[in-house]
C-alpha positions in Angstrom: 170.0 86.0 137.4 167.4 88.4 135.6 163.6 88.9 136.4 161.2 89.3 133.3 157.9 90.7 133.2 155.0 88.4 132.1 152.2 89.8 130.2 150.3 92.5 132.8 147.0 91.6 133.5 145.4 95.0 132.9 141.7 93.7 134.3 143.4 92.5 137.6 145.7 95.3 138.4 148.8 93.4 138.4 152.1 92.8 137.0 154.2 89.3 137.5 157.8 89.2 137.6 159.4 85.6 137.2 162.9 84.7 137.9 164.9 83.3 134.9 168.3 81.8 135.0 170.6 82.7 131.7 168.6 82.1 128.9 166.6 79.1 130.2 163.4 80.6 130.1 160.8 80.7 133.3 162.2 78.8 136.1 159.7 75.8 136.4 157.5 76.3 139.7 158.8 73.8 142.7 156.3 71.3 144.1 155.0 71.1 147.4 156.4 67.2 146.9 159.9 66.7 149.0 159.4 69.0 151.8 159.3 72.0 149.3 156.7 74.6 149.7 156.1 77.9 147.8 155.5 80.7 150.8 154.5 84.1 150.0 155.3 87.6 151.9 153.2 90.9 151.6 156.0 93.4 151.5 156.3 97.0 150.1 160.0 96.8 149.3 160.7 93.3 148.5 162.9 92.5 151.2 160.8 93.3 154.2 157.6 91.8 155.1 155.9 94.7 156.2 152.7 95.6 154.8 149.0 94.2 155.3 147.4 91.9 152.6 145.1 94.3 151.3 147.6 97.1 151.3 150.9 95.4 150.4 152.1 96.6 147.0 153.9 93.4 146.1 154.0 89.9 147.1 157.7 88.3 147.0 157.1 84.3 146.8 159.7 81.8 147.8 160.6 78.1 147.7 161.7 76.9 150.6 162.8 73.0 151.5 165.0 72.0 154.4 167.9 72.6 152.5 167.6 75.9 151.5 165.0 79.0 150.0 164.9 80.9 146.4 163.5 83.7 145.0 160.5 82.7 142.9 158.6 85.5 141.6 157.4 89.0 142.4 153.8 90.3 142.0 153.1 93.9 141.8 149.3 95.5 142.4 148.3 98.9 140.9 146.4 99.1 143.9 146.8 98.8 147.7 144.8 100.6 150.6 146.8 103.0 152.9 146.6 100.0 155.3 144.1 102.0 157.9 141.3 99.5 157.8 139.3 102.2 155.4 138.3 100.2 152.4 136.5 101.2 149.5 133.5 98.7 149.3 132.6 99.6 145.8 136.0 97.6 144.5 137.5 94.4 145.5 141.0 94.5 145.4 141.2 90.8 147.3 140.6 88.8 143.8 143.7 89.8 142.4 145.6 89.4 145.6 144.2 85.9 146.6 144.2 84.6 142.8 148.7 85.4 143.2 149.0 82.9 145.5 148.1 80.1 143.1 150.3 77.1 144.7 151.7 78.8 147.8 151.1 77.2 151.2 151.9 79.9 153.9 151.4 83.6 153.4 153.1 86.2 155.7 151.5 89.3 156.8 151.5 92.2 159.2 147.5 92.4 159.4 144.7 90.5 157.3 141.1 91.3 157.8 138.7 88.1 158.9 136.9 88.4 155.0 140.6 88.5 153.2 141.5 85.7 155.5 138.7 83.3 155.0 139.4 83.6 151.5 142.8 83.3 151.7 142.2 79.9 153.7 139.5 78.9 151.1 142.6 79.0 148.5 144.4 76.7 150.8 147.1 79.1 151.7 147.8 79.2 155.8 148.1 83.1 156.6 150.4 83.9 159.3 150.3 87.2 160.9 153.6 88.5 162.4 153.7 91.4 165.1 155.8 93.7 163.5 158.2 94.2 160.3 160.8 91.7 159.4 163.5 90.8 156.8 162.2 88.4 154.7 165.3 86.4 155.0 164.9 85.9 158.8 161.6 84.5 158.2 162.7 82.1 155.9 165.8 81.0 157.8 163.5 80.5 160.5 161.1 78.2 158.3 164.0 76.2 157.4 165.1 75.8 160.7 161.2 74.2 161.6 161.7 72.3 158.5 165.0 70.8 159.6 163.3 69.9 163.2 160.2 68.7 164.2 157.6 71.5 162.7 154.8 72.5 164.2 151.4 71.4 163.3 150.3 74.3 161.5 153.6 73.7 159.4 153.2 70.2 158.8 149.5 70.7 157.5 150.9 73.6 155.5 153.6 71.1 154.0 150.9 68.4 153.1 148.9 71.1 151.4 145.8 70.9 153.8 143.5 73.2 154.1 142.6 74.1 158.0 138.9 73.1 158.3 138.3 75.5 161.1 138.9 79.5 161.5 142.1 78.5 163.5 144.7 79.8 161.2 145.5 82.9 163.5 147.9 83.2 166.2 145.5 82.7 169.2 147.6 85.3 171.2 146.4 88.3 169.0 145.8 90.7 172.0 
């Protein structure tokens, strides 16, 4: 199993790495049909969901189904904020990040600002804020367990690829 870099997109400042198996070339992206969906994680180290959306150096993209999960792609960004809530108003880092979510149903983050969340939701991706860093494998296992049972409404909606109609995409217990 190898990661093969795709052509770096200089204008967006991102590098995509896709999983290849042997000499078969690119692994075809799974569809969201049959209980499969793509899930993205904001991460600094590719092992832990540990970053704010705008401050993530990487997005780790996984395929998940009730039967299991597998790594699909890593997207690395040249620019990231220092996650202190202060942003350079003259430069938009979000375009590349939102574009990298193509085909994803869920995005797990430590934090995401309101305007960024609106853009993610507009891209038909459901953002999920978690209260603390957590290993990606643990989150994937919880999701797989939910898929094997009765998924909550937000997960059923994400599985269908439906876009939430309102701004109810974040946990309401944000104290």
